[in-house]
Structures are given as structure tokens and as C-alpha cells.
Legacy VTK file of the C-alpha trace (Angstrom):
# vtk DataFile Version 3.0
C-alpha trace
ASCII
DATASET POLYDATA
POINTS 321 float
104.926 97.503 87.542
103.030 95.059 89.741
100.871 92.089 88.817
97.663 90.751 90.336
96.814 87.113 89.670
93.123 86.457 90.229
92.707 83.204 92.139
89.708 83.748 94.375
87.061 81.556 92.761
85.548 78.378 94.176
85.125 76.548 90.832
81.850 74.877 91.785
81.298 73.661 88.221
84.357 71.436 88.620
83.335 69.924 91.952
84.239 67.439 93.393
87.628 67.800 91.661
88.048 71.372 92.909
86.101 71.131 96.146
89.298 70.819 98.148
91.859 72.282 95.730
91.989 75.553 93.806
91.370 74.977 90.116
94.541 76.978 89.459
96.428 73.894 90.701
94.950 71.636 88.039
97.810 70.196 85.989
97.962 70.892 82.264
100.681 69.015 80.441
102.477 68.325 83.713
102.501 71.963 84.893
99.898 73.538 87.162
97.887 76.228 85.370
98.938 79.056 87.673
102.623 78.082 87.537
102.667 78.855 83.818
101.704 82.435 84.721
104.090 82.637 87.674
106.940 81.493 85.443
106.366 84.281 82.923
105.986 86.943 85.602
109.104 85.687 87.372
111.133 86.074 84.195
110.050 89.635 83.373
112.204 92.214 85.173
109.534 94.883 84.743
107.257 93.028 87.162
108.167 93.726 90.770
105.492 92.349 93.104
103.026 89.604 92.176
99.917 89.618 94.364
97.918 86.395 94.355
94.345 87.367 95.162
92.650 84.427 96.826
90.134 83.641 99.569
90.438 82.436 103.152
89.342 78.935 102.255
92.277 78.260 99.936
94.845 80.597 101.515
96.780 77.782 103.225
96.999 75.781 99.986
98.374 78.782 98.109
100.801 79.556 100.915
102.209 76.034 100.779
102.316 76.062 96.990
104.301 79.309 96.886
106.656 78.215 99.668
107.377 74.914 97.907
108.050 76.615 94.555
111.147 78.314 93.203
109.258 81.546 92.533
110.341 84.610 94.512
107.755 87.206 93.433
104.319 85.770 94.334
102.806 86.812 97.654
99.319 86.154 98.966
96.680 88.799 99.415
93.654 87.212 101.053
90.081 88.440 100.787
87.858 87.673 103.761
85.543 85.133 102.164
85.121 81.400 102.652
82.285 80.605 100.239
80.719 81.548 96.919
77.885 83.529 98.534
80.373 85.807 100.356
82.396 86.908 97.324
82.884 90.616 96.659
83.028 90.191 92.889
86.277 90.529 90.959
86.199 94.330 90.811
85.309 94.496 94.490
88.204 92.177 95.328
90.571 94.261 93.177
89.518 97.447 94.938
90.159 95.863 98.319
93.520 94.463 97.253
94.737 97.807 95.877
93.846 99.436 99.200
95.109 96.563 101.363
98.497 96.351 99.633
98.855 100.088 98.952
99.305 99.459 95.228
100.225 102.717 93.493
102.060 101.467 90.407
100.974 100.317 86.963
99.261 96.938 87.253
98.887 93.811 85.143
95.750 91.845 86.084
95.416 88.273 84.865
93.190 85.324 85.732
95.077 82.466 87.345
92.878 79.867 85.647
93.464 80.975 82.046
95.946 79.462 79.619
97.039 81.821 76.843
99.434 81.200 74.006
100.972 84.677 73.717
103.954 85.762 75.843
102.913 88.112 78.627
106.046 90.121 77.861
104.585 90.984 74.433
101.389 92.179 76.074
103.344 94.349 78.500
105.376 95.761 75.580
102.124 96.840 73.935
100.851 98.405 77.156
104.060 100.357 77.704
104.050 101.610 74.117
100.491 102.919 74.537
100.747 104.206 78.097
97.021 103.593 78.428
94.661 100.851 79.684
95.138 97.801 77.502
93.117 94.596 77.277
93.821 91.300 75.546
91.237 90.364 72.916
90.593 87.074 71.146
88.269 85.945 68.371
86.275 83.026 69.782
84.757 82.304 66.353
81.197 81.886 67.619
78.564 84.485 68.491
76.953 82.022 70.871
80.225 81.688 72.752
80.905 85.431 72.508
77.707 86.174 74.444
79.399 84.782 77.568
82.207 87.349 77.488
82.873 91.049 77.045
82.438 91.980 73.397
85.047 94.346 71.954
84.609 96.697 69.005
87.785 98.288 67.656
88.874 101.162 65.487
92.389 100.036 64.674
93.716 99.037 68.094
91.524 101.427 70.054
88.443 100.126 71.829
85.438 102.160 70.656
82.752 100.005 72.250
82.692 97.359 74.949
79.644 95.341 75.932
79.767 92.856 78.786
77.924 89.598 77.947
75.550 90.995 75.294
72.432 88.984 74.431
72.984 89.539 70.708
76.713 89.974 70.005
77.584 91.765 66.778
80.977 90.099 66.433
83.092 87.327 67.952
85.995 89.401 69.306
85.987 89.240 73.092
88.028 90.498 75.994
89.844 87.850 77.995
90.924 88.132 81.624
94.221 89.896 80.953
94.374 93.643 81.525
97.008 96.310 82.096
96.183 99.579 83.838
98.307 102.676 84.425
98.393 103.696 88.073
96.067 106.629 87.431
93.425 104.293 85.958
93.100 102.129 89.082
89.763 103.783 89.757
88.036 100.746 91.228
86.700 102.605 94.275
85.319 105.414 92.110
83.678 102.835 89.864
82.085 100.990 92.792
80.963 104.239 94.419
78.761 104.761 91.370
76.823 101.593 92.261
78.305 99.783 89.261
78.498 96.000 88.841
81.249 94.579 91.100
81.374 91.120 89.556
83.352 91.109 86.304
86.348 93.254 85.225
84.647 93.725 81.865
82.071 96.018 83.447
84.910 98.148 84.797
86.563 98.225 81.346
83.237 99.270 79.810
82.981 102.116 82.333
86.636 103.082 81.843
86.333 103.097 78.057
83.628 105.723 78.258
85.992 108.171 79.962
89.421 107.589 78.406
91.273 105.770 75.629
91.481 101.982 76.025
93.444 99.801 73.614
93.341 96.132 72.680
96.112 93.624 72.129
94.633 91.070 69.752
96.205 87.664 69.342
95.778 84.405 67.472
96.716 80.991 68.748
95.067 79.517 71.805
93.151 80.725 74.819
91.439 78.528 77.371
89.267 79.668 80.256
89.321 76.705 82.626
85.944 76.882 84.316
84.206 73.638 83.382
85.205 69.977 82.998
84.883 70.339 79.232
87.166 73.380 79.062
89.721 71.702 81.331
89.836 68.588 79.159
90.094 70.779 76.036
93.049 72.584 77.607
94.793 69.321 78.482
94.247 67.931 74.972
95.709 71.130 73.460
98.738 71.034 75.766
99.380 67.386 74.896
99.058 68.214 71.186
96.695 65.314 70.605
98.991 62.784 72.212
98.739 60.814 75.456
101.062 61.396 78.396
101.740 58.611 80.866
103.968 59.154 83.893
107.031 56.924 84.083
105.874 55.301 87.302
102.297 54.780 86.136
101.215 51.270 85.138
99.398 50.542 81.879
98.438 46.894 81.337
96.419 45.475 78.434
94.803 48.881 77.871
94.168 51.392 75.097
95.126 54.920 76.127
93.950 57.382 73.482
94.786 60.963 72.546
94.345 63.782 75.023
94.817 61.467 78.015
97.066 62.306 80.963
97.831 59.435 83.339
99.759 60.721 86.355
102.232 59.348 88.891
101.428 56.003 90.438
98.170 55.528 88.564
97.198 52.083 87.306
95.160 51.451 84.166
94.417 47.787 83.603
92.229 46.056 80.989
90.615 49.373 80.070
90.071 51.965 77.370
90.698 55.610 78.269
89.993 58.504 75.908
90.374 62.283 76.413
90.502 62.024 80.181
92.726 62.849 83.147
93.696 60.181 85.657
95.226 61.739 88.773
98.033 60.233 90.885
97.549 56.811 92.460
94.148 56.262 90.876
93.269 52.746 89.711
91.152 51.942 86.657
90.285 48.300 86.009
88.084 46.776 83.311
86.585 50.168 82.394
85.817 52.391 79.438
86.523 55.996 80.408
85.751 58.915 78.087
85.846 62.688 78.660
86.218 62.185 82.394
88.367 63.275 85.336
89.356 60.760 88.016
90.874 62.388 91.068
93.740 61.016 93.145
93.480 57.606 94.789
90.163 56.770 93.201
89.447 53.132 92.348
86.935 52.347 89.619
86.240 48.896 88.230
83.850 47.406 85.684
82.373 50.733 84.612
81.579 52.650 81.430
82.032 56.327 82.317
81.486 59.323 80.047
81.585 62.969 81.183
82.228 61.812 84.736
83.903 63.586 87.641
85.060 61.160 90.324
86.247 62.718 93.563
89.412 61.812 95.433
89.524 58.501 97.364
86.255 57.319 95.814
85.747 53.588 95.208
83.219 52.441 92.614
81.840 49.943 93.289
82.462 50.461 96.981
83.578 47.129 98.323
84.774 48.630 101.609
LINES 1 322
321 0 1 2 3 4 5 6 7 8 9 10 11 12 13 14 15 16 17 18 19 20 21 22 23 24 25 26 27 28 29 30 31 32 33 34 35 36 37 38 39 40 41 42 43 44 45 46 47 48 49 50 51 52 53 54 55 56 57 58 59 60 61 62 63 64 65 66 67 68 69 70 71 72 73 74 75 76 77 78 79 80 81 82 83 84 85 86 87 88 89 90 91 92 93 94 95 96 97 98 99 100 101 102 103 104 105 106 107 108 109 110 111 112 113 114 115 116 117 118 119 120 121 122 123 124 125 126 127 128 129 130 131 132 133 134 135 136 137 138 139 140 141 142 143 144 145 146 147 148 149 150 151 152 153 154 155 156 157 158 159 160 161 162 163 164 165 166 167 168 169 170 171 172 173 174 175 176 177 178 179 180 181 182 183 184 185 186 187 188 189 190 191 192 193 194 195 196 197 198 199 200 201 202 203 204 205 206 207 208 209 210 211 212 213 214 215 216 217 218 219 220 221 222 223 224 225 226 227 228 229 230 231 232 233 234 235 236 237 238 239 240 241 242 243 244 245 246 247 248 249 250 251 252 253 254 255 256 257 258 259 260 261 262 263 264 265 266 267 268 269 270 271 272 273 274 275 276 277 278 279 280 281 282 283 284 285 286 287 288 289 290 291 292 293 294 295 296 297 298 299 300 301 302 303 304 305 306 307 308 309 310 311 312 313 314 315 316 317 318 319 320
């Protein structure tokens, strides 16, 4: 069995934090998001090759990241895009990857920017027991939130209806970006040849479900789709279990560092209050109140009250030159 880790997005909603880094490299509890997935795939002997589907713009960053890691399975597969307006859509990218890499085995597909609380090995167990396309499903608890995802209707564990991003969802059980397909169900080219939507895997699942049995692996616990500043900060707060994490070589002086705060290596927080925020390496915060914000590496902010702020790397506010 092979695995495809989806890592081709440009994360424009997280700019400037992700303008020059893939969002999959955002740290959560001291571990990059994508490394949590790599670690599980590395440890499962059923997974042979791990294809990291990314774009030309971030290919070098992923290459360096993989080379500097201890993981042996991940290998890059690069789609020929450099910007959001050139993207093929997820299904289009999957079709190209399957052809480019000559994938002819069962495949696990998972988003590289998702954090899930269930072991991937359990999901693969379920897929192997069924021998049929299997999706992971989660109750988001809100119909408003469910309208942003693929809605799943089940009869037992079998998917009997699937609606991608319905305007009026009938339930709150949604498909998340974790799928397993038998080799014979890798019909991406056939799907696209029918002029179907190339953007989201859910549309492909909806099409697939109409022609064959598809099953769902439902789980409780946590699931985070890291696509916005709010969702990233929620993920960090969950990983820190409501506590604050301060790197050993960070400096905290005369400051109140609240729950859900991650202060990284070499950062300095002085005479400030920081709540539910992430302070990247070598950033400096002086005489500030920072809430629900992300300060990138080597920023320097002083005398400010920031809420819901994204401050890009090397920024100085105020800029004293």
C-alpha cells in the first residue's frame, strides 16, 4: 500500500505567515504538522512509498525538510504550478500523481495540514477489513460548520449518501481529508473525463459512492483542519492541553504568558501579556498585549495592543530602522 500526502496548497488565508513556508511546516506542540503524519506512516510496515504531493514553489523547502529528517519513506512528487491560479484541483493533482509515479497499489490519501487524534493504523485496519473505498468521518457538531465540508449519511458503516458542501446540511457528520482506495478504485482520470469537479476529493467520493460500496470510519476525539489563523491557534491550544509552552532558551521577563501560548527558541517576551498566541523563534515582544495572534520569526513589536494579528517574519513595529 502507498500513501499520498496532500501538500500542494498556498495557504493564502494564513499569509504572511505562510507566504514563504508551507503551512504543513507550522509547529504544533513542538512538532511540525506534517511530521506527525510522516511519523505514523513511517511506523506502519504496510505503507511502502509515501508520495508528498506539492507544487514547484515549495518543492525546495520540502526537499530540504525530508533530507534533514529521519524519515525514509517520503519522496516528493511535484505538480507544475507556482501559484493559486494555476492549481489543478486536488483530484486533478491526484490523477497526475498516479500517472506520474505509476501508482498501481492500494492508496491512503491524507491532507498534510490536518491533525487527527485517531491512529492511522486503525484507519488502515478498517480499510483492509472492508476491502473497499473507506473515508474518515467526524461529527463537527454544527450544521453551519458542516456546510463547509462533505456531508456523510450512513447506513451502519456504509455511505448511502454524500453531499459536498451542501447549502442546507441535514446532519453534522462530515468527511475529513483522509481516504483509502483500493487500486481498482483509483479512477481519477475516468472521473475527470466526465467533466466532473476537479477541486475537492469529496466530489470524487460522491461520484464513486454512486457506483460502488464506500464505507466510513467514524471517530471521536479531535480533528483540526489548519487553514486559517483561528484554526491554527485552536490546534496549538489543543496540543498544549490548555497550558503554555516556553522554549528553554526563550526569555520571559516581567510578563504574563497565558494558556495556549507557544514561545519558541530564542524569543524574548518582556513586560508584556501574551494569550493564546504563537511567538516564533527569535521574535521580540516588549511592552505589549498580544491576544490570538501569530508573530513570525525575528519580528520585533513594542508598545502595541494586538488582537487577531499576523505579523510577518523580520517585521519591526514600530519601525525604527
